[in-house]
N, C-alpha and C positions, 0 to 999 in steps of 0.2 A: 208706259211706266209700270213697273211691277216689282214685287219682292222688296228687298232692302231699300231701294231708292224711293219706292212708293211710300213706305213707312216714314222715311226721313222727311220727304217733302210734305207729307200729310201732317206730320207733327208741326213742322215749321209754319205751314199755312194755317193750321188751327190756332196755334199760339198767336200769330199775327192777326187773325180774324177777331179773336177775343180781345186782344189789346186795342184793336182799331174801333171796336164797338164800345162807346163810352159807358153805356149801361152795364154791359157784361163785365167790362174791366173793373168798374166800381163794385159790382156785386161780388166778384171773386176776391177782390182785395179787402173788402170790409170784413170786420170780425163776424163770425157766423152768429146769426140770431137763433139758430136751431142746430141740431146735431149734424155736423158737417160730414158725417160718414155717408150721408146720402150720395155725395159725389163719388166716393171710392167704392161704394157697394151698389151703385145703381146699375141694374141689369140693362136699362135703356141706354145709358152712356157706354157701357161695355159692348153692347151689341152694335151701337153706332161706331165705336172705335174699330171693332172687328170688321164691320162692313166697309168702312172708309179705307181701311188698310188691307182689305182683301185677305183677312186672316182665317175666316171660316169659324164655324161653331166649336170646333175642337180646341180652340185657343182662347177659352174664356179667361183663364188666368193671365195670359199675355195681354189681352185687351184691357183687363183691369190695371195691369202694370203700365200700359201706355197711357191710360187715363190719368194715372198718378204722375207720370212724367210730364204730361201737358200741364196739369194743375201746378206742379212744382215750378215749371218754367214761368208760369204766369204769376205765381205767388212770390217767387224769389227770382226775378228777372236777371239775366246776364246783361251787363252794360254794353257789351260789344256784340253786334250781330254775327261777326265772323267767328268769335269764340263760341257763341250760342250754337251756330251751325256745326262747328267742330265737335262740341260736346255731344250733340245728337248723332252726328255721323260716326264718331269713334265709339261711343258707348251703347247707344240704342241700335245703331246699324250693325254692330258686332253680334247682336242677338239674332240677326236675320241673315 
């Protein structure tokens, strides 16, 4: 798997993995006890996103955007898995 399909499946798998881990799910959903820009400006998270989705270093801004997409899907979940997949495929997939 590569390209657009890799990105789509990685996002869906990442969201599901966080939701499945009780501690992570509660941590992400709880009100931030600190400045939550850590998540959106974390070089480590962005490098991880770029690596998992095979983006390369020249796509730092794209990796940050994907981190934001995953966090928003966790913070404001879509009730229907089919709709969630369609959102990712149609709008995130279009960027790739």
